[in-house]
C-alpha positions in Angstrom: 0.0 0.0 0.0 1.4 3.4 -1.0 0.4 6.7 0.6 0.4 8.5 -2.8 -2.2 6.1 -4.1 -4.5 6.9 -1.1 -4.0 10.6 -1.6 -4.9 10.3 -5.3 -8.0 8.2 -4.6 -9.4 10.9 -2.2 -8.3 13.7 -4.5 -10.4 12.1 -7.2 -13.4 11.8 -5.0 -13.1 8.2 -4.0 -14.2 6.6 -0.8 -11.3 5.3 1.4 -11.3 1.8 2.7 -10.8 1.2 6.5 -7.3 -0.2 5.9 -6.3 2.8 3.9 -7.4 5.3 6.6 -5.7 3.2 9.4 -2.5 2.9 7.2 -2.3 6.7 7.0 -2.9 7.5 10.6 -0.6 4.8 11.9 2.2 5.8 9.5 1.9 9.5 10.2 1.9 8.9 14.0 4.9 6.7 13.8 6.7 9.0 11.3 7.0 6.8 8.3 4.5 9.0 6.4 6.0 12.6 6.1 4.2 15.9 6.7 4.0 16.8 3.0 2.0 13.7 2.2 -0.3 14.2 5.2 -0.7 17.8 4.1 -1.8 16.7 0.7 -4.2 14.2 2.3 -5.8 16.8 4.5 -6.3 19.1 1.5 -7.9 16.3 -0.4 -10.3 15.7 2.5 -11.0 19.5 2.7 -12.1 19.6 -0.9 -13.7 16.1 -1.3 -15.0 15.5 2.2 -15.7 12.1 3.8 -18.8 10.0 4.3 -20.0 9.1 7.8 -18.3 5.7 7.7 -15.0 7.2 6.7 -15.2 9.8 9.5 -16.0 7.2 12.1 -13.0 5.0 11.0 -10.7 8.1 11.0 -11.9 9.0 14.5 -11.4 5.5 15.8 -7.9 5.3 14.2 -6.9 8.6 15.8 -8.5 7.6 19.2 -6.4 4.4 19.3 -3.1 6.1 18.0 -2.0 6.3 21.7 -3.3 5.5 25.2 -7.0 5.5 26.0 -8.3 6.1 29.5 -10.2 3.2 31.2 -12.8 4.7 33.5 -14.6 1.4 34.3 -13.4 1.6 37.9 -15.5 4.7 38.5 -18.9 3.9 39.9 -21.9 5.3 38.0 -22.3 7.0 34.7 -19.3 9.1 33.6 -20.4 12.3 31.8 -18.2 14.7 29.7 -18.8 17.9 28.0 -16.9 19.8 25.3 -17.1 23.3 23.9 -15.9 24.3 20.5 -14.5 27.5 22.0 -15.8 31.0 22.6 -15.3 34.2 24.5 -16.2 34.3 28.2 -16.9 30.6 28.1 -16.4 29.5 31.7 -19.1 26.9 31.5 -17.2 23.9 32.8 -16.4 25.7 36.1 -20.1 26.1 37.0 -21.7 23.2 35.0 -19.3 20.5 36.2 -19.8 21.1 39.9 -23.6 21.3 39.4 -24.0 18.0 37.6 -21.6 16.3 40.1 -23.7 17.7 42.9 -26.7 16.1 41.3 -25.0 12.7 41.3 -23.3 12.4 37.9 -19.6 11.6 37.6 -17.7 14.3 35.6 -14.3 13.0 34.4 -13.1 15.8 32.2 -9.9 16.5 30.4 -9.7 20.1 29.3 -7.4 22.3 27.2 -5.7 25.7 27.2 -6.7 28.9 25.4 -5.1 30.4 22.3 -5.8 33.6 20.6 -9.3 35.0 21.4 -10.6 31.8 23.0 -10.1 31.0 26.6 -9.1 27.6 28.1 -10.5 26.0 31.2 -7.1 25.0 32.5 -5.8 28.6 32.4 -8.9 29.8 34.3 -8.4 27.1 37.0 -4.8 28.0 37.4 -5.8 31.5 38.6 -6.5 29.7 41.9 -3.2 29.4 43.8 -1.8 25.9 44.1 -4.2 24.1 41.9 -2.8 21.1 39.9 -4.1 20.2 36.6 -1.6 17.4 36.0 -2.8 14.2 37.6 -1.9 10.5 37.1 -4.6 8.2 35.8 -5.0 6.6 39.2 -5.3 10.0 40.9 -7.9 11.1 38.3 -10.0 8.0 38.8 -9.8 8.1 42.6 -10.8 11.7 42.7 -13.9 11.2 40.6 -14.8 8.2 42.8 -14.3 10.3 45.9 -16.0 13.6 45.1 -17.7 13.0 41.7 -15.6 15.4 39.7 -12.1 16.0 38.3 -10.9 18.5 35.6 -7.4 17.9 34.4 -5.1 18.4 31.5 -4.6 15.9 28.7 -1.6 13.6 29.0 0.9 13.6 26.1 0.1 10.0 25.3 -3.6 10.7 24.5 -4.4 10.8 20.7 -0.8 11.7 19.5 -2.2 11.5 15.9 -4.4 14.5 16.6 -1.5 16.5 18.1 0.5 16.0 14.9 -2.4 16.5 12.5 -3.8 19.5 14.3 -0.5 21.3 14.1 -0.2 20.4 10.4 -3.7 21.7 9.6 -3.0 24.9 11.4 -0.2 25.8 8.9 -1.6 24.3 5.7 -5.0 26.0 5.4 -7.0 22.8 6.2 -8.4 23.8 9.6 -11.9 24.3 8.2 -12.5 20.7 7.1 -15.6 19.4 9.0 -14.5 15.7 8.9 -11.1 16.7 10.3 -12.6 19.0 13.0 -15.1 16.3 14.0 -12.5 13.5 14.1 -10.1 15.8 16.1 -12.6 16.6 18.8 -14.3 13.2 19.0 -11.1 11.2 19.1 -10.0 13.1 22.2 -13.4 12.8 23.9 -13.7 9.1 23.1 -10.1 8.4 24.3 -10.9 10.1 27.6 -13.3 7.2 28.5 -16.6 8.8 29.5 -19.9 7.1 28.9 -21.7 10.2 27.6 -20.6 13.3 25.8 -22.4 16.7 25.5 -21.0 19.0 22.7 -21.5 22.7 23.0 -21.1 23.8 19.4 -20.9 27.6 19.2 -21.6 29.8 16.2 -21.2 33.5 15.6 -18.4 36.1 15.4 -16.5 34.7 18.4 -16.8 31.1 17.4 -15.0 28.9 15.0 -18.2 28.2 13.0 -19.6 31.5 11.9 -23.1 30.3 10.9 -25.7 28.2 12.6 -25.9 26.0 9.5 -22.2 25.1 9.6 -22.4 24.6 13.4 -25.3 22.2 12.9 -23.4 20.3 10.2 -20.5 19.9 12.6 -22.7 18.9 15.5 -24.6 16.3 13.5 -21.3 14.8 12.3 -19.9 14.5 15.8 -23.1 13.1 17.2 -23.1 10.5 14.5 -19.5 9.6 15.3 -20.1 9.2 19.0 -23.3 7.1 18.6 -21.7 4.9 15.9 -18.8 4.2 18.4 -21.1 3.4 21.3 -21.4 6.6 23.3 -24.5 8.6 24.1 -23.6 11.8 22.3 -25.7 14.9 22.0 -25.1 18.5 21.0 -26.4 22.0 21.6 -26.0 24.9 19.2 -25.3 28.1 21.2 -24.9 31.7 20.3 -21.5 33.4 20.3 -22.4 36.6 18.6 -21.8 38.3 21.9 -19.5 37.1 24.8 -21.0 34.6 27.2 -21.9 36.2 30.5 -20.2 39.5 31.5 -16.6 38.5 32.3 -13.9 37.8 29.8 -10.5 36.9 31.3 -9.2 34.1 33.6 -9.7 35.2 37.3 -12.7 37.4 36.2 -14.4 34.4 34.7 -13.7 32.1 37.7 -15.3 34.8 39.9 -18.3 34.8 37.6 -18.6 31.1 37.8 -18.6 31.4 41.6 -21.3 34.1 41.4 -23.4 31.7 39.3 -23.1 28.9 41.9 -24.1 31.4 44.6 -27.3 32.1 42.6 -26.6 35.4 40.9 -24.9 34.7 37.6 -25.6 36.5 34.4 -28.9 35.5 32.7 -27.5 34.1 29.5 -24.8 32.1 31.3 -27.3 30.7 33.8 -29.6 29.7 30.9 -26.7 27.8 29.2 -25.7 26.0 32.4 -29.3 25.0 33.1 -29.9 23.6 29.6 -26.6 21.8 29.4 -26.9 20.5 32.9 -30.5 19.2 32.2 -29.3 17.3 29.2 -26.3 15.8 31.0 -28.5 14.6 33.8 -30.8 12.9 31.3 -27.7 11.2 29.7 -26.6 10.1 33.2 -30.0 8.5 33.9 -30.5 10.9 36.9 -33.3 13.0 35.2 -36.4 11.8 33.4 -36.3 14.6 30.9 -34.5 18.0 30.3 -37.1 19.9 32.4 -36.5 17.5 35.3 -32.8 17.9 34.9 -33.0 21.7 34.9 -35.0 21.6 38.1 -32.3 19.5 39.7 -29.7 22.0 38.5 -31.8 24.8 40.0 -31.9 23.1 43.4 -28.1 22.6 43.3 -27.7 26.3 42.8 -30.3 27.2 45.5 -28.9 24.9 48.2 -25.2 25.8 47.2 -24.3 22.1 46.8 -22.8 23.0 43.4 -20.6 25.6 45.1 -19.6 23.1 47.7 -18.6 20.7 44.9 -16.4 23.4 43.2 -14.7 24.0 46.6 -14.1 20.2 46.9 -12.7 20.1 43.4 -10.3 22.9 44.1 -9.2 21.4 47.4 -8.7 17.9 45.9 -6.4 19.3 43.2 -4.2 21.2 45.6 -5.8 24.7 45.2 -6.6 27.1 47.9 -10.4 26.7 48.6 -10.6 30.0 50.5 -10.6 31.7 47.1 -14.0 30.0 46.5 -15.3 31.2 49.9 -13.9 34.7 49.3 -13.5 35.7 45.6 -12.1 39.1 46.6 -8.8 37.2 47.2 -8.3 36.9 43.4 -5.7 39.3 42.0 -7.0 42.6 40.8 -5.4 44.5 37.9 -3.7 47.8 38.6 -5.6 49.6 35.9 -9.4 49.3 35.6 -10.5 51.6 32.9 -14.2 52.4 32.2 -15.4 52.3 28.6 -18.2 54.5 27.5 -20.7 54.3 24.6 -19.9 56.5 21.6 -23.6 56.8 20.6 -27.2 56.2 21.5 -29.4 53.2 20.7 -30.2 49.5 21.4 -27.3 47.2 21.5 -27.7 45.0 18.4 -24.5 43.0 18.7 -21.3 42.8 20.7 -18.6 41.5 18.5 -17.2 38.5 20.4 -14.1 38.2 18.3 -13.2 41.8 18.8 -13.8 41.6 22.6 -11.8 38.3 22.8 -8.8 39.8 20.9 -9.0 43.0 23.0 -8.9 40.9 26.2 -5.9 39.0 24.8 -4.1 42.2 24.1 -4.8 43.4 27.7 -2.9 40.4 28.9 -5.7 37.8 29.4 -4.8 35.4 26.5 -2.0 34.1 24.3 -1.1 35.0 20.8 1.3 32.0 20.9 1.4 29.0 23.3 4.6 30.4 24.8 3.0 33.7 26.0 2.4 34.2 29.7 -1.1 35.0 30.8 -1.9 37.8 33.3 -4.6 36.2 35.3 -6.1 39.5 36.5 -6.6 41.0 33.0 -9.7 41.0 30.9 -12.9 42.8 30.2 -16.2 43.0 32.2 -19.2 44.0 30.2 -21.7 46.4 31.8 -24.3 46.1 29.0 -25.6 43.2 26.8 -27.4 42.8 23.6 -30.9 44.3 23.8 -30.0 47.0 26.4 -30.6 50.6 25.6 -27.6 53.0 26.0 -27.1 56.7 25.7 -24.0 58.4 24.5 -21.5 58.4 27.4 -23.1 55.5 29.3 -20.8 52.9 30.9 -20.6 49.8 28.7 -17.6 47.9 30.0 -14.5 47.9 32.1 -11.0 47.0 30.8 -8.8 45.3 33.4 -5.0 45.3 32.8 -1.6 45.8 34.2 -0.4 47.4 31.0 -0.1 51.2 30.6 -0.4 51.9 26.9 -3.9 50.6 25.9 -5.6 53.5 24.2 -6.1 51.6 20.9 -7.6 48.7 22.8 -10.2 50.9 24.5 -11.3 52.2 21.1 -11.6 48.6 19.8 -13.8 47.7 22.8 -16.0 50.8 22.1 -16.3 49.7 18.5 -17.3 46.2 19.4 -20.7 47.5 20.5 -23.0 47.8 17.5 -26.2 49.9 18.0 -29.6 50.1 16.4 -32.3 52.7 16.5 -34.9 49.9 16.8 -35.7 47.7 19.8 -33.6 44.5 19.5 -35.1 41.1 20.3 -32.7 39.0 22.4 -32.3 35.4 21.1 -32.1 32.4 23.4 -28.6 31.2 24.1 -29.4 27.7 23.1 -30.8 27.6 19.6 -31.1 23.9 19.0 -30.5 20.4 20.5 -29.0 17.8 18.2 -29.3 14.1 19.0 -30.1 10.8 17.3 
């Protein structure tokens, strides 16, 4: 079997055989197939696509390119959740403790942020002492003990994806839905959970810009998960404005704590309730989504979700007093108010612009080597649908940098106004499942 023949077959619109896909992934992971041939293969897939069976085989081959996690020692249904990335997306820090407080077992491996999108691990590390590197035994024992663990991926999980993702990033092949779906699902499946909820975002701050493309990706991933024996569902959520009010690591952790205390931002609470309701149905704890949302509501009201976040932080070596007293988090030396330049109803808050502005303030990375300032970011004072007059406060910029005039202008320009009343869309637009 020759790699060039497989490339030509896909280039010409052919359907690849299982042995051809596995030959490619095995050879590329081991190094016998060079980058230039895998680049050509990725480009052929970008243009020609893959059918459902090809994508499922590709995902399975990538999943088994390295170690997989066996969570069978954990008692109960193991649930997991994945977001395709957004601005202000601190969902795991509130949702995870809430579903765990309701009796589900959340065994989650998360990632770091890059560019305008934040990462759960970075946010967690704004809590002093917390450890996101855990052995497999520590991971399993923690979930058995307290019902939740959120850690970083080990280097041995899905090595094929690490190589292929880096290659796609520099060869113009990131946008391929089969490759995106296989990348995400191979990691989720290798992590060992019984159920997966996918939060597929669309809009200016998301990777998928339209709801139609987001749905195509969601349907592809749900099909993969179900075909490989996992209860997989997806929600399509709006990222045409930042999620919640806070954008930036410590700022977002504080907002997650606020939410668990019962006073989170409306859109963020709506997302957490909907996602939590679905996850509890998947875990067999709720009879339907409404029942699941009621259970999530009770876990907020009785503060059991907050207690579970505290237990998570303590179990992973962090200082739990930061959960008790969020004022202990670092505060930026410069907190600059941002005012509206005009009058009208807020039609849109450009998430991409806000995310990039927060990154430039110090809250994110332009490259993986950049060091994050945990106290930096942006806190919105207004949301889509609100009416503002010229000179009204619309946001605060938090930073330890001194020269940020251009960034303030970019934040101002992120708010798009309308003379007409703006109808606010729900955060969750659609649920995708088999």
